[in-house]
ROVO-211081 format. One record per residue: residue number from 1; residue in three letters; x, y, z of N, C-alpha, C in turn. Coordinates in steps of 0.2 Angstrom, whole numbers, plus 5000, padded with zeros to 4 digits. Layout:
[NUM 'ALA' [X Y Z] [X Y Z] [X Y Z]]
...
This chain:
[1 'CYS' [5979 4033 4363] [5985 4032 4367] [5983 4027 4373]]
[2 'PRO' [5987 4022 4374] [5986 4018 4380] [5988 4021 4386]]
[3 'ASP' [5985 4020 4391] [5988 4023 4398] [5994 4019 4400]]
[4 'ASP' [5999 4022 4402] [6005 4019 4404] [6006 4021 4412]]
[5 'SER' [6001 4022 4415] [6001 4024 4422] [6005 4031 4423]]
[6 'GLY' [6006 4034 4418] [6009 4041 4418] [6017 4040 4420]]
[7 'MET' [6020 4034 4419] [6027 4034 4421] [6031 4035 4415]]
[8 'ALA' [6029 4034 4409] [6033 4035 4404] [6034 4042 4402]]
[9 'VAL' [6040 4044 4400] [6042 4051 4397] [6039 4051 4390]]
[10 'ARG' [6034 4055 4389] [6031 4055 4382] [6033 4061 4379]]
[11 'ILE' [6036 4060 4373] [6039 4065 4369] [6037 4065 4362]]
[12 'PHE' [6037 4071 4359] [6035 4072 4352] [6041 4068 4348]]
[13 'GLN' [6039 4064 4344] [6044 4059 4340] [6049 4063 4336]]
[14 'GLU' [6047 4068 4332] [6051 4071 4327] [6056 4076 4331]]
[15 'GLN' [6053 4080 4336] [6057 4085 4339] [6062 4082 4344]]
[16 'LEU' [6060 4077 4348] [6065 4074 4352] [6070 4070 4348]]
[17 'SER' [6069 4067 4343] [6074 4063 4339] [6079 4068 4336]]
[18 'ALA' [6076 4074 4334] [6081 4079 4332] [6086 4082 4337]]
[19 'TYR' [6083 4083 4343] [6087 4085 4349] [6093 4080 4350]]
[20 'PHE' [6091 4073 4351] [6095 4068 4353] [6101 4067 4347]]
[21 'LYS' [6099 4068 4341] [6103 4067 4335] [6109 4073 4336]]
[22 'LYS' [6107 4079 4338] [6112 4084 4339] [6116 4083 4345]]
[23 'ALA' [6113 4080 4350] [6117 4079 4357] [6122 4074 4356]]
[24 'CYS' [6119 4068 4353] [6123 4062 4353] [6123 4059 4345]]
[25 'PRO' [6126 4062 4341] [6125 4061 4334] [6127 4053 4332]]
[26 'ASP' [6132 4051 4335] [6134 4044 4334] [6132 4039 4338]]
[27 'ASN' [6127 4040 4343] [6125 4036 4348] [6119 4032 4346]]
[28 'LYS' [6119 4026 4343] [6113 4023 4341] [6110 4019 4347]]
[29 'ARG' [6113 4018 4352] [6110 4015 4358] [6105 4020 4362]]
[30 'LEU' [6106 4026 4362] [6102 4031 4366] [6095 4031 4363]]
[31 'ARG' [6091 4028 4368] [6084 4028 4366] [6079 4030 4371]]
[32 'VAL' [6074 4033 4369] [6069 4036 4373] [6062 4033 4371]]
[33 'ARG' [6058 4031 4375] [6051 4029 4373] [6048 4035 4370]]
[34 'ILE' [6045 4034 4364] [6042 4039 4360] [6035 4038 4359]]
[35 'ILE' [6031 4043 4360] [6024 4042 4358] [6022 4048 4354]]
[36 'GLN' [6018 4046 4348] [6016 4051 4343] [6013 4057 4346]]
[37 'GLU' [6013 4063 4343] [6010 4069 4344] [6003 4068 4345]]
[38 'SER' [6000 4063 4343] [5993 4062 4343] [5990 4060 4350]]
[39 'CYS' [5994 4060 4355] [5992 4059 4362] [5990 4065 4365]]
[40 'PRO' [5984 4068 4365] [5983 4075 4368] [5981 4075 4375]]
[41 'ASP' [5982 4069 4379] [5979 4068 4386] [5985 4067 4390]]
[42 'VAL' [5991 4069 4389] [5997 4068 4393] [5996 4072 4400]]
[43 'THR' [5996 4069 4405] [5995 4072 4412] [6001 4073 4416]]
[44 'ARG' [6006 4068 4414] [6013 4069 4418] [6018 4067 4413]]
[45 'ILE' [6024 4071 4414] [6030 4070 4411] [6035 4069 4417]]
[46 'ILE' [6039 4063 4417] [6044 4062 4422] [6050 4061 4419]]
[47 'MET' [6055 4065 4421] [6062 4065 4418] [6066 4064 4424]]
[48 'GLU' [6071 4059 4424] [6075 4057 4429] [6082 4056 4427]]
[49 'GLY' [6087 4057 4431] [6093 4055 4431] [6098 4058 4426]]
[50 'GLY' [6097 4065 4424] [6101 4068 4420] [6099 4068 4413]]
[51 'ILE' [6095 4073 4411] [6092 4074 4404] [6093 4081 4401]]
[52 'LEU' [6093 4086 4405] [6093 4093 4403] [6100 4094 4399]]
[53 'HIS' [6105 4092 4401] [6112 4093 4398] [6112 4091 4391]]
[54 'TYR' [6108 4086 4389] [6108 4083 4382] [6105 4088 4377]]
[55 'PHE' [6101 4093 4379] [6098 4098 4375] [6102 4105 4375]]
[56 'HIS' [6103 4107 4370] [6108 4113 4369] [6103 4119 4370]]
[57 'ASP' [6097 4119 4369] [6092 4125 4370] [6087 4123 4375]]
[58 'ILE' [6088 4125 4381] [6083 4123 4386] [6076 4126 4385]]
[59 'ASN' [6076 4132 4382] [6069 4135 4381] [6065 4131 4376]]
[60 'ALA' [6069 4129 4370] [6065 4125 4365] [6063 4118 4368]]
[61 'PHE' [6067 4115 4373] [6065 4109 4376] [6059 4110 4380]]
[62 'MET' [6059 4115 4384] [6053 4116 4389] [6047 4118 4385]]
[63 'THR' [6048 4121 4379] [6042 4122 4374] [6039 4115 4372]]
[64 'VAL' [6043 4111 4370] [6041 4104 4369] [6037 4101 4374]]
[65 'MET' [6040 4101 4380] [6037 4098 4386] [6030 4101 4387]]
[66 'ASN' [6030 4108 4387] [6023 4111 4388] [6018 4109 4382]]
[67 'LYS' [6020 4108 4376] [6015 4106 4371] [6013 4099 4372]]
[68 'LEU' [6017 4095 4375] [6015 4088 4377] [6009 4088 4382]]
[69 'LEU' [6009 4092 4387] [6005 4091 4393] [5998 4095 4391]]
[70 'LYS' [5993 4092 4394] [5987 4095 4394] [5987 4100 4400]]
[71 'VAL' [5982 4105 4399] [5982 4110 4405] [5981 4107 4411]]
[72 'GLY' [5985 4109 4416] [5985 4106 4423] [5990 4100 4424]]
[73 'GLY' [5993 4098 4418] [5997 4092 4419] [6004 4094 4422]]
[74 'LYS' [6007 4089 4425] [6013 4090 4429] [6019 4088 4425]]
[75 'MET' [6025 4092 4426] [6031 4090 4424] [6036 4089 4430]]
[76 'ILE' [6039 4083 4430] [6043 4082 4436] [6050 4081 4433]]
[77 'CYS' [6055 4085 4435] [6062 4084 4432] [6067 4083 4438]]
[78 'SER' [6070 4078 4438] [6075 4076 4443] [6082 4076 4439]]
[79 'ASP' [6087 4080 4441] [6092 4080 4437] [6099 4082 4441]]
[80 'PHE' [6104 4082 4438] [6111 4084 4441] [6111 4091 4442]]
[81 'HIS' [6113 4093 4448] [6113 4100 4450] [6118 4104 4446]]
[82 'PRO' [6116 4110 4444] [6121 4114 4441] [6128 4115 4444]]
[83 'PHE' [6128 4114 4450] [6135 4115 4454] [6140 4110 4451]]
[84 'THR' [6138 4105 4447] [6142 4101 4444] [6146 4104 4438]]
[85 'LYS' [6144 4110 4436] [6148 4114 4431] [6155 4116 4434]]
[86 'ILE' [6155 4117 4440] [6161 4120 4443] [6165 4115 4447]]
[87 'TYR' [6162 4109 4449] [6165 4104 4453] [6162 4098 4452]]
[88 'ASP' [6166 4092 4450] [6164 4086 4449] [6161 4082 4455]]
[89 'VAL' [6156 4085 4458] [6154 4083 4465] [6151 4076 4465]]
[90 'LEU' [6149 4074 4459] [6146 4067 4458] [6151 4062 4456]]
[91 'ASN' [6157 4064 4455] [6162 4060 4452] [6160 4057 4446]]
[92 'LEU' [6157 4061 4441] [6155 4058 4434] [6161 4058 4429]]
[93 'GLN' [6167 4061 4432] [6173 4061 4427] [6171 4066 4421]]
[94 'GLN' [6168 4071 4422] [6166 4076 4417] [6170 4082 4418]]
[95 'PRO' [6172 4086 4413] [6175 4092 4414] [6171 4098 4418]]
[96 'THR' [6175 4102 4421] [6172 4107 4425] [6173 4114 4421]]
[97 'MET' [6170 4119 4423] [6170 4125 4419] [6167 4131 4423]]
[98 'SER' [6167 4137 4420] [6164 4142 4424] [6156 4141 4425]]
[99 'TYR' [6154 4143 4431] [6147 4141 4432] [6142 4145 4427]]
[100 'PHE' [6144 4150 4424] [6140 4154 4419] [6142 4153 4412]]
[101 'SER' [6146 4148 4411] [6148 4146 4404] [6142 4143 4400]]
[102 'THR' [6141 4145 4394] [6136 4143 4390] [6139 4138 4384]]
[103 'ASP' [6145 4136 4385] [6148 4132 4380] [6145 4125 4380]]
[104 'ILE' [6145 4122 4374] [6144 4115 4373] [6150 4112 4372]]
[105 'PHE' [6151 4106 4376] [6157 4102 4377] [6156 4095 4375]]
[106 'GLU' [6161 4092 4373] [6161 4085 4372] [6163 4081 4378]]
[107 'GLY' [6159 4075 4379] [6161 4071 4385] [6158 4064 4385]]
[108 'GLU' [6160 4060 4389] [6157 4054 4390] [6150 4054 4393]]
[109 'MET' [6146 4049 4391] [6140 4048 4394] [6141 4046 4402]]
[110 'ALA' [6137 4048 4406] [6139 4048 4413] [6140 4040 4415]]
[111 'HIS' [6136 4036 4412] [6137 4029 4414] [6143 4025 4411]]
[112 'ALA' [6147 4029 4407] [6153 4026 4404] [6158 4024 4409]]
[113 'ARG' [6159 4027 4414] [6164 4026 4419] [6163 4019 4423]]
[114 'PHE' [6157 4016 4422] [6156 4010 4425] [6158 4004 4421]]
[115 'TYR' [6161 4005 4415] [6163 3999 4410] [6171 3999 4410]]
[116 'ASP' [6173 3993 4408] [6180 3992 4408] [6183 3997 4402]]
[117 'GLU' [6189 3998 4403] [6192 4003 4398] [6191 4001 4391]]
[118 'GLU' [6192 3995 4389] [6191 3993 4382] [6184 3995 4379]]
[119 'ILE' [6179 3993 4383] [6172 3995 4382] [6171 4002 4382]]
[120 'ARG' [6173 4005 4387] [6172 4013 4388] [6175 4017 4382]]
[121 'LYS' [6180 4014 4379] [6183 4018 4373] [6178 4017 4367]]
[122 'GLN' [6174 4012 4367] [6169 4011 4361] [6163 4015 4362]]
[123 'ILE' [6161 4018 4368] [6155 4021 4369] [6156 4028 4366]]
[124 'PRO' [6151 4030 4361] [6152 4037 4358] [6152 4043 4363]]
[125 'LYS' [6155 4048 4361] [6155 4054 4365] [6148 4058 4364]]
[126 'CYS' [6146 4062 4368] [6140 4066 4367] [6142 4073 4368]]
[127 'HIS' [6138 4078 4366] [6139 4085 4367] [6134 4087 4372]]
[128 'TYR' [6137 4091 4377] [6133 4093 4383] [6132 4101 4383]]
[129 'ARG' [6127 4103 4386] [6127 4110 4388] [6124 4110 4395]]
[130 'LYS' [6128 4112 4400] [6125 4113 4407] [6123 4119 4408]]
[131 'TYR' [6117 4120 4412] [6114 4126 4414] [6114 4128 4421]]
[132 'THR' [6113 4134 4422] [6113 4137 4429] [6106 4136 4432]]
[133 'ILE' [6106 4137 4438] [6099 4136 4442] [6094 4141 4439]]
[134 'SER' [6097 4147 4438] [6092 4152 4435] [6090 4151 4428]]
[135 'GLU' [6094 4148 4424] [6092 4146 4417] [6087 4141 4417]]
[136 'ILE' [6087 4136 4422] [6082 4131 4422] [6076 4133 4425]]
[137 'ILE' [6076 4137 4430] [6070 4140 4433] [6066 4144 4428]]
[138 'ASN' [6070 4149 4425] [6067 4154 4421] [6064 4151 4415]]
[139 'SER' [6067 4145 4412] [6065 4142 4407] [6058 4138 4408]]
[140 'ILE' [6058 4135 4414] [6051 4132 4416] [6046 4138 4417]]
[141 'ILE' [6047 4143 4420] [6042 4148 4421] [6041 4152 4414]]
[142 'GLY' [6046 4153 4410] [6045 4156 4404] [6041 4152 4398]]
[143 'ASN' [6040 4146 4400] [6037 4142 4394] [6031 4139 4397]]
[144 'GLY' [6027 4143 4401] [6020 4142 4402] [6019 4137 4408]]
[145 'PHE' [6024 4136 4412] [6023 4132 4418] [6023 4136 4424]]
[146 'ILE' [6019 4133 4429] [6019 4136 4436] [6024 4132 4440]]
[147 'LEU' [6029 4135 4442] [6034 4131 4447] [6031 4130 4453]]
[148 'GLN' [6030 4124 4455] [6026 4122 4462] [6032 4120 4467]]
[149 'ARG' [6037 4118 4465] [6042 4116 4470] [6049 4115 4467]]
[150 'PHE' [6054 4117 4470] [6061 4116 4468] [6065 4114 4474]]
[151 'ASP' [6068 4108 4474] [6072 4105 4479] [6079 4103 4477]]
[152 'GLU' [6083 4104 4482] [6090 4102 4480] [6092 4097 4485]]
[153 'TYR' [6097 4092 4483] [6099 4087 4487] [6106 4086 4487]]
[154 'PRO' [6109 4084 4492] [6116 4083 4493] [6119 4078 4488]]
[155 'SER' [6125 4079 4486] [6129 4074 4482] [6130 4068 4486]]
[156 'TRP' [6130 4062 4482] [6131 4056 4485] [6138 4055 4487]]
[157 'GLU' [6143 4059 4484] [6150 4058 4485] [6152 4063 4491]]
[158 'LYS' [6149 4069 4491] [6151 4074 4496] [6144 4077 4499]]
[159 'ASP' [6142 4075 4505] [6135 4077 4507] [6135 4084 4509]]
[160 'LYS' [6140 4088 4509] [6140 4095 4511] [6139 4099 4504]]
[161 'LEU' [6139 4096 4499] [6138 4100 4492] [6132 4097 4488]]
[162 'PRO' [6129 4102 4484] [6123 4100 4481] [6125 4095 4475]]
[163 'GLY' [6121 4090 4474] [6122 4085 4469] [6116 4084 4464]]
[164 'GLU' [6110 4085 4466] [6104 4084 4462] [6099 4089 4464]]
[165 'PHE' [6094 4090 4459] [6088 4094 4461] [6082 4091 4458]]
[166 'THR' [6076 4093 4460] [6070 4091 4458] [6066 4097 4457]]
[167 'ALA' [6063 4098 4451] [6058 4103 4449] [6051 4100 4448]]
[168 'ILE' [6046 4103 4451] [6039 4100 4449] [6036 4107 4447]]
[169 'ALA' [6033 4106 4441] [6029 4112 4438] [6023 4109 4435]]
[170 'LYS' [6018 4114 4435] [6011 4112 4432] [6010 4117 4426]]
[171 'LYS' [6007 4114 4421] [6006 4118 4415] [6000 4123 4416]]
[172 'ALA' [6002 4129 4415] [5996 4134 4416] [5991 4134 4410]]
[173 'ASN' [5986 4138 4411] [5981 4138 4406] [5983 4141 4399]]
């Protein structure tokens, strides 16, 4: 495996492809840099900008993340805050629901709102599953990580409400 300065998200090819096919079955443009399972020396996984909601089983996803990292490796996840389940605090134009809902729902990709209406109509819909803070934290801890830090940040639309979070975790022995 060539060294990419640790900046690429390294994912098992078959497992990630299967997850994305379920989340966005019609989206041919959704791509993630994929590196074969034969890379045993991954020391960092960096996920940024809203990734967890594409995966309908957060525990299965965190299991994959754990398998990717060598012992002591770090996973850094910066994502939309679960508060967006009950209030569209980031103005992503997505539906709201009960904070404790486990429903999978269909919606536009977050970036679709930036396109003209004609193009927007052509962007395939995705299926999302939004998680609570406890589901995220418990999944990290329950899948062999030591949670080192969990920070919340204000929404860029309404600075008195949470909009994003960052979790930093280390793979345990």
